[in-house]
Every structure is written in structure tokens, then in C-alpha cells.
Residue frames as qw, qx, qy, qz and C-alpha x, y, z in Angstrom:
[[0.144, 0.295, -0.399, -0.856, -16.65, 38.62, 8.48],
 [0.697, 0.322, 0.360, -0.530, -20.07, 38.05, 6.92],
 [0.473, -0.016, 0.810, 0.346, -20.11, 35.18, 4.41],
 [0.406, 0.714, 0.568, 0.060, -22.78, 36.98, 2.40],
 [0.223, 0.956, 0.131, 0.139, -21.79, 40.65, 2.20],
 [0.668, 0.314, -0.256, 0.624, -18.28, 40.76, 3.66],
 [0.278, -0.844, 0.054, -0.455, -19.17, 43.13, 6.52],
 [0.644, 0.046, -0.559, 0.520, -16.50, 43.13, 9.23],
 [0.442, -0.840, -0.305, -0.073, -17.61, 44.37, 12.65],
 [0.653, -0.477, -0.019, 0.588, -14.05, 45.02, 13.79],
 [0.361, 0.225, 0.296, 0.855, -13.46, 47.35, 10.84],
 [0.160, -0.682, -0.412, -0.582, -16.74, 49.21, 11.36],
 [0.556, -0.779, -0.151, -0.247, -16.70, 49.37, 15.17],
 [0.119, 0.692, -0.602, 0.379, -13.11, 48.85, 16.17],
 [0.067, 0.259, -0.889, 0.373, -12.32, 46.95, 19.33],
 [0.530, 0.056, 0.552, -0.642, -15.94, 46.55, 20.46],
 [0.788, 0.366, -0.132, -0.477, -16.79, 44.82, 17.16],
 [0.233, 0.471, -0.850, -0.039, -14.02, 42.24, 17.36],
 [0.018, -0.021, 0.986, -0.166, -15.33, 38.69, 17.50],
 [0.479, 0.343, 0.474, -0.654, -18.97, 39.69, 16.98],
 [0.309, 0.147, -0.696, -0.632, -20.96, 37.79, 14.34],
 [0.806, 0.025, 0.291, -0.515, -24.13, 35.73, 13.98],
 [0.173, -0.222, 0.921, 0.269, -24.06, 32.17, 12.67],
 [0.701, 0.255, -0.150, -0.649, -26.29, 30.70, 9.99],
 [0.622, -0.088, 0.777, -0.045, -27.16, 26.99, 9.92],
 [0.184, 0.270, -0.685, -0.651, -26.80, 25.73, 6.34],
 [0.369, -0.314, -0.841, -0.241, -29.39, 23.08, 7.21],
 [0.376, -0.534, 0.054, -0.756, -32.15, 24.78, 9.21],
 [0.143, -0.180, 0.832, -0.505, -32.62, 23.57, 12.77],
 [0.689, 0.148, 0.252, -0.663, -36.28, 22.98, 11.93],
 [0.668, 0.354, -0.576, -0.310, -35.20, 20.29, 9.45],
 [0.184, 0.218, -0.914, 0.287, -34.26, 18.04, 12.36],
 [0.600, -0.383, -0.461, -0.530, -37.95, 18.00, 13.41],
 [0.637, -0.648, 0.159, -0.385, -37.19, 18.09, 17.11],
 [0.969, -0.084, -0.096, 0.213, -34.59, 15.33, 16.97],
 [0.431, -0.784, 0.313, 0.319, -31.13, 15.90, 18.39],
 [0.823, 0.502, 0.021, 0.267, -28.35, 16.23, 15.86],
 [0.629, -0.454, 0.116, 0.621, -24.67, 16.92, 16.01],
 [0.346, 0.937, 0.041, -0.029, -23.60, 20.20, 14.42],
 [0.753, 0.005, 0.116, 0.648, -20.19, 20.39, 12.79],
 [0.121, -0.817, -0.108, 0.553, -19.06, 23.99, 13.29],
 [0.164, -0.412, 0.541, 0.715, -17.08, 24.04, 10.03],
 [0.080, 0.176, 0.856, 0.479, -19.42, 22.11, 7.74],
 [0.071, -0.623, -0.778, -0.042, -22.80, 23.26, 9.11],
 [0.155, -0.861, -0.298, 0.381, -22.40, 26.93, 10.10],
 [0.482, 0.453, 0.157, 0.734, -21.43, 30.15, 8.33],
 [0.219, -0.454, -0.310, 0.806, -20.71, 33.55, 9.89],
 [0.127, 0.617, 0.512, 0.584, -23.19, 36.20, 8.80],
 [0.006, -0.108, 0.257, -0.960, -24.01, 39.74, 9.90],
 [0.255, 0.357, 0.720, -0.538, -27.41, 40.27, 11.57],
 [0.460, 0.493, -0.074, -0.735, -28.86, 42.00, 8.49],
 [0.421, 0.304, -0.760, -0.390, -27.93, 39.16, 6.15],
 [0.020, 0.057, 0.961, -0.270, -29.07, 36.61, 8.72],
 [0.397, 0.422, 0.475, -0.662, -32.50, 38.20, 8.78],
 [0.507, 0.501, -0.318, -0.626, -32.69, 38.38, 4.98],
 [0.182, 0.211, -0.949, -0.146, -31.68, 34.71, 4.66],
 [0.062, 0.266, 0.910, -0.311, -34.74, 33.84, 6.74],
 [0.352, 0.272, 0.027, -0.895, -37.22, 35.99, 4.80],
 [0.731, 0.160, -0.412, -0.519, -38.52, 32.88, 3.07],
 [0.635, -0.260, 0.696, -0.211, -39.17, 29.27, 4.04],
 [0.824, -0.320, -0.092, 0.458, -37.05, 27.36, 3.43],
 [0.224, -0.835, 0.122, 0.487, -34.37, 30.01, 3.96],
 [0.568, 0.789, -0.230, -0.045, -32.40, 31.40, 1.05],
 [0.879, -0.048, -0.025, 0.473, -28.97, 29.96, 0.45],
 [0.357, -0.663, 0.117, 0.647, -26.00, 32.26, 0.90],
 [0.325, 0.000, 0.599, 0.732, -25.40, 32.13, -2.85],
 [0.065, 0.677, 0.658, 0.322, -29.01, 33.07, -3.65],
 [0.230, -0.891, -0.251, 0.301, -28.91, 36.04, -1.27],
 [0.385, -0.438, 0.341, 0.737, -25.67, 37.19, -2.90],
 [0.230, 0.330, 0.681, 0.612, -27.43, 37.03, -6.29],
 [0.095, -0.840, -0.532, -0.042, -30.36, 39.05, -4.90],
 [0.340, -0.778, -0.018, 0.529, -27.97, 41.66, -3.49],
 [0.373, -0.159, 0.512, 0.757, -26.04, 41.88, -6.78],
 [0.124, 0.563, 0.676, 0.460, -29.28, 42.38, -8.71],
 [0.211, -0.887, -0.375, 0.170, -30.39, 45.07, -6.27],
 [0.390, -0.597, 0.196, 0.674, -27.07, 46.86, -6.58],
 [0.322, 0.129, 0.626, 0.699, -27.21, 46.67, -10.39],
 [0.017, 0.759, 0.601, 0.250, -30.67, 48.25, -10.35],
 [0.309, -0.863, -0.178, 0.358, -29.43, 51.07, -8.11],
 [0.462, -0.338, 0.352, 0.740, -26.48, 51.88, -10.40]]
């Protein structure tokens, strides 16, 4: 389930969507400047849908999950 928007591939696509998700690095890989680093799957990654993943990376440095949620809430409020 997407950590940003709550999209669940298994709900939308049934069996073929089960287990599908992208992952977002809370600390961008580019921040390691080519050096090897150990990634903690729980502390360093968040599941996100492909759309939210792309939107998180629309700026450098990437948006935080919380900031993108604010942007989405503002967009929804304008549409209502």
C-alpha cells in the first residue's frame, strides 16, 4: 500500500497486483556520493505507488512523503 496516497494494487488489480509496489529511499541514493552504504529496509525505505514515486522526485532534493501529502491535499481542496 502506498505510503503517500494509500493506493493498494491488490484492491485495484486483484491477484496480479498482489505484492507489487515501488520503494522510496528516505535518504536519496545520490546522497551517498558513490560510497557504499547499508540500507535498513524498515528505517530507510517506504512503499510507494509509481505515480507518487515519480512525483516525489519532481524536485531535487526529492519531496518528503509528508510534503507530497500536503501538496495532494491542497490540490484536492482546490478541486472541491
